[in-house]
Every structure is written in C-alpha cells, then in structure tokens.
C-alpha positions as CSV (number, residue, x, y, z in Angstrom):
1,X,103.4,240.3,23.6
2,X,99.9,238.9,24.1
3,X,100.8,237.7,27.6
4,X,102.0,241.3,28.6
5,X,98.6,242.7,27.5
6,X,96.7,240.0,29.5
7,X,98.8,240.6,32.6
8,X,98.4,244.4,32.2
9,X,94.6,244.1,31.7
10,X,94.3,241.7,34.7
11,X,96.3,244.1,36.9
12,X,94.1,247.0,35.9
13,X,90.9,245.0,36.6
14,X,92.2,243.9,40.0
15,X,93.4,247.4,41.1
16,X,90.4,249.5,39.9
17,X,88.2,248.5,42.9
18,X,91.0,249.3,45.3
19,X,91.4,252.7,43.8
20,X,87.7,253.4,44.2
21,X,87.8,252.1,47.8
22,X,90.7,254.4,48.5
23,X,89.0,257.4,46.9
24,X,86.0,257.1,49.1
25,X,87.8,256.0,52.2
26,X,86.0,252.6,52.3
27,X,82.5,251.8,53.4
28,X,80.6,254.6,55.1
29,X,82.5,257.4,53.4
30,X,80.8,260.0,51.2
31,X,77.4,261.7,51.6
32,X,74.7,260.2,53.8
33,X,71.3,261.6,54.6
34,X,69.7,260.7,57.9
35,X,66.0,261.6,58.1
36,X,64.2,262.3,61.3
37,X,61.1,260.6,59.9
38,X,60.1,259.0,56.6
39,X,56.3,259.1,57.0
40,X,54.1,262.0,57.9
41,X,50.5,261.4,58.9
42,X,48.3,264.4,58.4
43,X,45.4,262.7,60.3
44,X,42.1,264.2,59.3
45,X,42.3,267.4,57.3
46,X,39.3,269.5,56.2
47,X,38.8,269.9,52.5
48,X,40.6,273.0,51.3
49,X,42.7,273.3,54.4
50,X,46.5,273.5,54.0
51,X,48.4,270.2,54.4
52,X,52.2,270.7,54.6
53,X,54.8,268.4,56.0
54,X,58.5,269.0,56.7
55,X,61.0,266.2,56.5
56,X,64.2,267.2,58.3
57,X,67.4,265.5,57.6
58,X,71.1,265.7,58.5
59,X,74.1,265.0,56.3
60,X,75.9,262.4,58.5
61,X,78.4,261.6,55.8
62,X,81.9,263.0,55.1
63,X,81.1,264.6,51.8
64,X,78.6,267.3,50.7
65,X,75.1,265.8,50.1
66,X,73.5,266.8,46.8
67,X,69.8,266.3,46.2
68,X,69.4,266.1,42.5
69,X,65.6,265.6,42.4
70,X,62.5,265.0,44.6
71,X,59.7,263.5,42.5
72,X,56.1,263.2,43.8
73,X,53.9,260.3,43.0
74,X,50.9,262.5,42.2
75,X,50.1,265.9,40.7
76,X,48.3,266.8,44.0
77,X,51.7,266.8,45.8
78,X,54.3,269.7,45.5
79,X,57.8,269.3,46.8
80,X,60.4,271.9,47.7
81,X,64.0,270.7,48.3
82,X,67.4,272.3,48.8
83,X,69.2,273.0,45.5
84,X,72.6,273.6,47.1
85,X,75.0,271.0,48.5
86,X,74.5,270.3,52.2
87,X,77.8,270.1,54.1
88,X,78.6,267.2,56.4
89,X,76.9,267.7,59.8
90,X,74.5,270.3,58.3
91,X,70.7,270.0,58.7
92,X,68.1,270.9,56.1
93,X,64.6,269.9,55.1
94,X,62.3,268.9,52.3
95,X,58.8,270.4,52.3
96,X,55.9,268.4,51.0
97,X,52.4,269.9,50.4
98,X,49.2,268.1,49.5
99,X,46.3,269.7,47.6
100,X,43.2,269.0,49.8
101,X,40.6,270.0,47.3
102,X,39.4,266.4,46.8
103,X,38.0,264.5,49.8
104,X,39.3,261.0,50.5
105,X,42.4,259.1,51.7
106,X,45.9,260.5,51.3
107,X,48.6,257.9,50.5
108,X,51.3,259.5,48.4
109,X,55.1,259.3,48.1
110,X,58.1,261.4,47.2
111,X,61.2,259.8,45.8
112,X,64.4,261.8,46.8
113,X,67.4,261.2,44.5
114,X,70.8,262.2,45.9
115,X,74.4,261.2,46.0
116,X,73.8,259.3,49.3
117,X,76.2,256.3,49.1
118,X,73.8,253.9,50.8
119,X,70.4,255.2,49.7
120,X,70.6,257.1,46.4
121,X,66.8,256.9,46.2
122,X,65.0,257.5,49.4
123,X,61.2,257.4,49.6
124,X,59.2,259.8,51.9
125,X,55.5,259.1,52.5
126,X,52.5,261.2,53.4
127,X,49.2,259.8,54.5
128,X,45.9,260.9,56.1
129,X,42.3,261.6,55.1
130,X,40.6,264.7,53.6
131,X,37.2,265.2,55.1
132,X,34.4,266.9,53.2
133,X,34.1,270.6,54.0
134,X,31.0,271.1,56.1
135,X,28.2,273.0,54.3
136,X,28.2,276.7,55.1
137,X,25.2,277.9,57.0
138,X,23.3,280.7,55.4
139,X,21.0,283.2,56.9
140,X,17.6,283.5,55.1
141,X,17.1,286.7,53.2
142,X,13.9,288.6,53.9
143,X,12.0,289.3,50.8
144,X,9.4,292.1,51.0
145,X,5.8,291.1,50.6
146,X,4.1,291.8,47.3
147,X,3.0,295.4,47.0
148,X,5.4,296.7,49.7
149,X,7.3,299.9,48.9
150,X,10.9,299.4,47.7
151,X,13.8,301.6,48.4
152,X,15.9,302.6,45.4
C-alpha cells in the first residue's frame, strides 16, 4: 500500500509542471508588457512648473495584462495607471507626475506590478533637475511726499 502512495505522489509531482506548461502554452505565453521607454528625463524644469511623463506600453502577450499596482518611490510622485485589463495587442499608458515645489535633482522610480509573465515587477524612472524659480520683478510704488493731499 505504501508503494502505491509513493508511486502516485511521484507521478503527481512529475506531471504538475507539465500541466502548468500546457495551461500557459509554454514559454512566452500569457501577458507581456512592452514599454516604449523605461526612463523619462525632464531636463531642467522651473520650480512650480508641471512635470508629467507618459510611459506608453503594449500588451505583446497572449492573455490580458492586468496592472495591480504602480508604487512611487516618493511622496512627490503621483501615478495614474489603467485599472482595467489590457487585451493582447492593445496599447495604454502610465502617467507619472512630479511635484516641482522643491528645487534640486529629480531621481525617482515607479514600480509597476502586473501579471506579466517575464517581468511581474517593472521599474520606470524619472530624472531631471528643478531650477529655482526666478525672483519676480516688482515695480516701485510711489508714495506721496509728506503733507501732500490724499484722495479718499
């Protein structure tokens, strides 16, 4: 009786990977995100100016691509990503915005989590430099000389 259980267990262990292989059709099957770029360089951005990047991708796989999360490395970064499955062959995008209120270098990342068979975690990067906003020029205000009549 013990031998039958060992033979059955061995057969199950050996056939399980084949069943998984058959289910997904082998290597390369399933969802697959192909990004047009993985890094966006804002260059020099003025303090307070908008800084938004769009990362376009195509599902080059054979199953719907589902993005479960897109997490920014910093609170200064906001991310918008599609919350619906992307069909095979369909294009979509992830929008990344950086808050430019603080001057200095930009070097942030967004980790995209999906059902991509080869890259379930894909990292997008943004870089650049926020330049200090130039001081506003003001026009001097004329003050009336002492003793001059004032208009009410």
